[in-house]
Structures are given as structure tokens and as C-alpha cells.
N, C-alpha and C positions, 0 to 999 in steps of 0.2 A: 354765670356761674358762682362767681364767690358773694351776690346777694344770697343765692339759695344755701350756701355752705354757712353763710352768717345766722339766716334765718335760722335752719334746721339747730345749729350750735344753740343759740339764743333760746329759741324754742323750745328743745331740750330740757334745757337749763328752769325755765321756767314751767315745764307742763312736771316736773320732780318736786318744785314746790308748790305748784297747784296741788300736787297730789298729797305730800305731807303736811299742805295746810287742810284740806277735806279729811285726814283720818287723826289728827291731832285734832280739829273740831270736833267728828265725831265720839271721841274721849271726853273731850270736858263738859262738864256740866253738873247738877246737885248729884249727880251717882256717879263720882269719877270709874271709867273703866279703861283699863290697860290696852294700849294701843295693839298690841297681837292678836287680843280676844278681837277687838274691832275688828282688826284683818280678818281673821278666821271668820268671823260673822259675816263679814260680807264676801268670803270666798263659799261661803256654807247656802247662799243665796243665787250662785251661777248654777244656771240649768240648759241643759242642750237639747233640744227639739226632739222627739223620736219620732210621735204622729203629728199630723194638722189633717184635722176636718172643719167640714163645714154646716153648719145650721142657720136654721131661719128664725128671727126673733119681731117681735112688732114693736114699730117706735110709734109713739103717740104722736099727734100731731095739737098743739098747745090752743084752746079753744073752742077744736073740732071734735066731735067723739067718733074720729075715724084711724084706725090702727094701720100702717102702711109695714108692710113686709121688707122687710132689710136681711141680706145675707150676715151670717154672725161667722169668726174663725174659731176654733177651739186644737187645742193641742195638749198633748201628752208631752211631759219632761223628764229626762235623767237628772239628777243632782252627782257630780263627779265627786266633790268633797262633802266631809260629815265628820266635822272640825268640833272638838269639845268644849262648846260655850254654854257656860248659864245661861237657861231660858230667859230667863229674867233680863240679864246683860243683853244678848242676842233679840230682843224685844225692843229694846231702848237704844239701839244702833240704828236696827233695821224698819221699824215702824214711826220711832220718835224723830232722831237727828239726823238720817241719812236722806229721808224728804226733805229735810229743811235745809240741809249740808247740800245738796247735791242741788237744790233750786238757787241756794246763793250763788255757787258757783256758774251756772247758765245766766244767771242775771248777768250778773261781773261780765261776763265773757261778751254777750251779743250787747251790751249799754257801752262797753270800749270799744269794740268793733264797727257798732254804729260812730261814738263818737269820733273816731280816726278816718270814720268814711267823713263826717260832717266838718271836721276840723279841714280836711284836702280840700274839698270842694270848696267852701267857701272861702279857703286859705287864708282861715283866720283860727289861732290857738285858741280863742276863747270861745270856738262854736263847742255846743253839745248836741246827743241825737235828739231833746227837742227843741231844737232850733224853728222847729216848721211846725208845730203846735203838736206832735204825735201824744205825747205826753200828757199835756192836756185834752185832748182829746180825748182820751183813753181815761182821764180823771173823770169825764161828764157821764160816759156810760156808766163808768163803774159805782158813781154817787147814784146814777138814776136809779141803779138794778136795786142796791142799799133801801135809798129812800120811798121811791114808787116800787116795787117787788112786784106789785100785781100787772102793772103796766109793762112791766118786760117778759117777754115771753123767754127769754135765753138766759143762761147762768150769766153769771159778773163777770168771768175771765172773757166771757164771747162777746158779753157785750161792748166792754174795754179795749178789746182787740178789734172789734169792728168800728167803732166812733174812733177809734186812735189812729184807724185807717184813713177812714173818710174825712177825718181832717187834714191829716195830712195833704193826700191828691186832691182836696177843696183846694188848700193853700196854694199846691204845685198850679191846677188847674187858672186861680186868679192870677199867680203871676206870669203866665205862660202869654203871649200875643206874638202871633204872626210865625208860631213854630219855637220861638224863641223863648227861653227861661229863665231872663239874668238872674243874677246869686245876688243883686241887691233887692230887687223885687220880691224876690222868694224871701228873704230876710226880714224885709218889713211885714210885706202880708203875712208871715209869721207872727211875728209880735200882733198885729190889730187882730189875728183869729184868737192867740193865747188871749189878749184881752177881754173880747167878745164872749169867749166861753168862761173867762173867769167870771165874769158876773151871773152866767148861767150857775156855775157851782156855787157861789155865794149863795145865790136866791133858792138851791136844792138845798143848801144845807141850812138856811133859812127858816126852812120849812119839815126840817128832816124829823124834831119830833125825838123821842128816844133811841133814834138811827146816828146821834150825832157824834158819838164816843167811836164808832166804825167808822164813819166815814174819814174825820182826825187819823185815827191809825192808819187808814188806807191811803190817803192823800201824806203822809209820812213817811210813807214806805214801810213794810212790816212784812215779815216773813213766819211768822210764830204761829200761824195757823198752815204750812207748806203741808202738802200733802201728795202722795206719788201720782195722784190725778193730775196735779199741777204741773211736774216733773214731766210726766207725759204729754202734757200740753206743749209745753216750752222746749224742752230740750230740743225734738226732730227740729224745729223753726229755728232755734237762735242757732244748731252746730251746719245745717243746710245754707241757713242766710249768710252765716260768716263762710263759710268752704263759698259760696258763690261768688261774696266780697272780695275774698282773696285773688281770684281768677283774675278781678279787673284791675289787681294792684299796677301793671303795668304803664296799663290805662291813666289810672290815679297820678302815677309819677309824673305822666308828661303834662296832664291839666295843670300840675302846678307852677308849668312853664307859662299858662296864660289860655286863653281857649283860643285866641286866635294864631296861634304859636303851633297849639294842639291840633288845631285841624292842619294846618297845614302841611303836620307832620304826617300825617293820616287817622287821627282817630275821629270818630262821629261825636262833636263834642254832644249834642243834644242827645243824642239815644245811650250816650254813656252817663249822661246828668241825669235821665231819666231812671234805667237800669240802678245805677249807684242809690237815687235818693228812692226807690220803691224800697229797694231789699235792705236799707237802712231805716226805713220806715217798718218796715215788716218783722225785723230782728226788735226793733225797742216797742213795737205795738206790744210781742210776746211776752217782753220783760216785764214793760209795766202792768202788763194782765193780771200776772199772777204775784208779783210783788209790791205794786201801789208802782208812787213817783219815789225814786230813789234820784237825788242828786250827785253832781261832781264826780260817781265813776266815771262817767263819760266824757269829763271834762279834765279831770287830774292826769288820770293814767294814761293817756295817749301822750299828754302833752309833757310828763315825768318820762316815759319810755322814749318820746321823740330826740329829746337830750341825752337818753342813752346811748340809745343804739341811732341815732341819726332818723333822717326825714323820707329814706329809700321805703314806700309803703309795703313791699317785697318783704321788708323784714317788720316795719313797725306795725303792721296792721296783725299775724298772727301774735308776736310779742305781748301786743297791747292786750290784745283778747285774754291771753292767759296771765296777764298780772293781774287783769280788772277779774278776770275770776277768783282768783288768789284773795286779791284785797280786801272784795265783797263776804266771800267767806269768813276771813280774819275778823272785819267789822261786827259782821252777825255774831259772830262767836263773842264779843264784848259785850254784845246787849246783852248774851245770855248768863254772865258772869256779873254782872251788876245788879246791886240789893234792888234795885226796880228794872222791870223790864220795858226797854226801850225801844221805838222803832228803829229799824237798823239805819234810816232814814237820818235822823239825829245824828247819829254818830258817823257815817261821810261827810256830813257837812260837817261837823265839830272838827273833825280832820283835815279836810279838804280845805275848806275855809282858810284857815291862817296859813296852811302850805302855800296855797296859790297868792295871798296878800307879801309870803315870805320870795317866791319866785320873782314876784312885780318889786318887791326892793330890791331887789337881787339884781333887778335890771335882768333876768331871767327867762322874760317872756318873749319871744321872736315872732317876727311873721314867720311864713310857713318859706 
């Protein structure tokens, strides 16, 4: 009960920090908007469905002149609020800033949660969400979608998401033998596959022609083109995946004792590892698919929170997730206030790298 109380206390505080960071970020930009107007603009978007209906639409099949009828939902909504906000300010907040800010928060939550799980599974504070190749695999799909659009029947997000999942599951299959998956073998398989896929990315970049700039920006992690469609793509996956991971935090605590001890204490070790790796992979792939490769969020944030709240994953995972969301929103806000618009991955690396070196210098990097 004490752990749940601590988790609720810390998470409530960090949730408040995240909300304030999101509202402040939506107010900051070339056109400054008062925080009160930001809140009012957001309130005006609250809608309560009053009726829901079903209609039929046609889904085209790539490369085939065939349409597939699929059901589509449509609804009528009631807007309970009508605050007085300048239409220009409301458009800036709702159409331009809010999708980017919410996407940054979503991706930060997902990367930090997945990083917490990976560090726990590998019992190594240097582990991060991309350790088994999901980010590199997603990068292959995204670069292929950018450089070879005629050969890719899906959008960039779905292509990156799918190749990220395939890569991670392929690494898991390679590392599994006789029903067991040693974490050391999993790590080495991930390193080997990342090297191979890195060569594929380099080859595609060499032949990318005019698409080179778009490829580079994507690989650096970039949120400048965020849209509501990206939020709708990533938010449900990240929220559901993070909640599912939180449900397994008691088993993660037992796994810290070692796989053999965890087995004797009643944990189905291999099954739990499969579930945790699968969920962390899905959450990471969803974030990378919409925001590109953003480093250090899943490495630094869980490590810092572990120093602050302790190693109990029942407390560590939710607090790391919320802190990761706030951190990435703050980093992306900084990119919007610089004279040159920077990919957010540059800011996270510039902040995370020196800080991690400081922790190493001060001997604050410990085993789990």
C-alpha cells in the first residue's frame, strides 16, 4: 500500500508539471498567447457526443482497381463551452501548436516508459528503448517510405511502425533457443541487427537524391510537421501500452533479483519477458513512427527518476513516463524559440549527453 501511495503522490505532482508544461508550450512561440487564452481555446474544443451513426465508405486497394466497403462512424457533438477567444489565437493553438505539444508529450511518455522497462529487464541503467533494434528498424521503413514512395503502399507512419515491430521480433526470435531468451544474447543480437540495418539506411540515403534533407531531419527526431492524425495514431497505443506495462511492475521488481530467483518466487520468467518486450517494442515503435529517432529520453529520464524515487517499478514507471513527457515537451519548446528551427533530437542529445557524463563522473550510475 505504501508503494501505491508513493506512486500516487509523485505521479500527481509530475502530472501537474506535465499539464503546466503543455499549456506553457502552447502559449510560447512567434505569436505569444496568454495562458488563459490557451486554456479557453482548449476548453472550446471539448465536445460531448449526442448521437452516433454508421455509414459505409469505400477503401481503395493499392495497385488494384478495387474498392472494399467498410463501415464508418459519424457523430453529432455538443460543445458545452464557448469562451471568448480571438479566432486567430484559437486557430494557432488548436491547429498548429496543440498537435505538436501533445505529440511531444505522448512520445516522451512512451519512450520513458519503454526505457524504464528495458533498464529493468536488462538490469542495466545504460539500456534504452532502442536496444533491441526497434528504432533502427523503424528508421529503415521510414527512409524507404521517403526515398522509394512508389514502392511503399502504406504511409510513412505505418511503414515505420511495422518495420520497427518486425525488427524487434526478429531479434527476439534470433536470441531465443529452446524456449529461453538470455538477455545477453538478446543484447548482442540487437547490436548485430542494428549494424546491418544501419548499412541499409546508409545505402538508401546515398540514393535518396532530393529526399536527403527530409531523411536527415526524420533521423534526427523532428516534431515540426506534427498533425492531429499523428496524435490519433500514437496516443492510444502509448497510453494503452504504458498502462499494460504498469500492470506488470510487481513482476519486474521480482525480476531484478535474477531470473532463477524470480522463477522460484512464482514468476513465469520467459512469458513475462515476452510480454514486457512486446509491449515496450509496440510503445517505442509508435513513438518513433510519428516523431523519428529521438535519443536520451528513454535513457536519462528513467535513470534520474530512479535516483529520486528509488528502484520500485510500481513508482518508477509512472513517474518516469510523466517526467519523460514533460521533458520532451520542454525540449521541443526550446527548438521553437531558437533562431534556427532545430530537430528535437539535437536538443535531447545536447542536454542528455553532458548530464549523463556528469552522472558518470560523480559515480551516480549504479546497477539495478
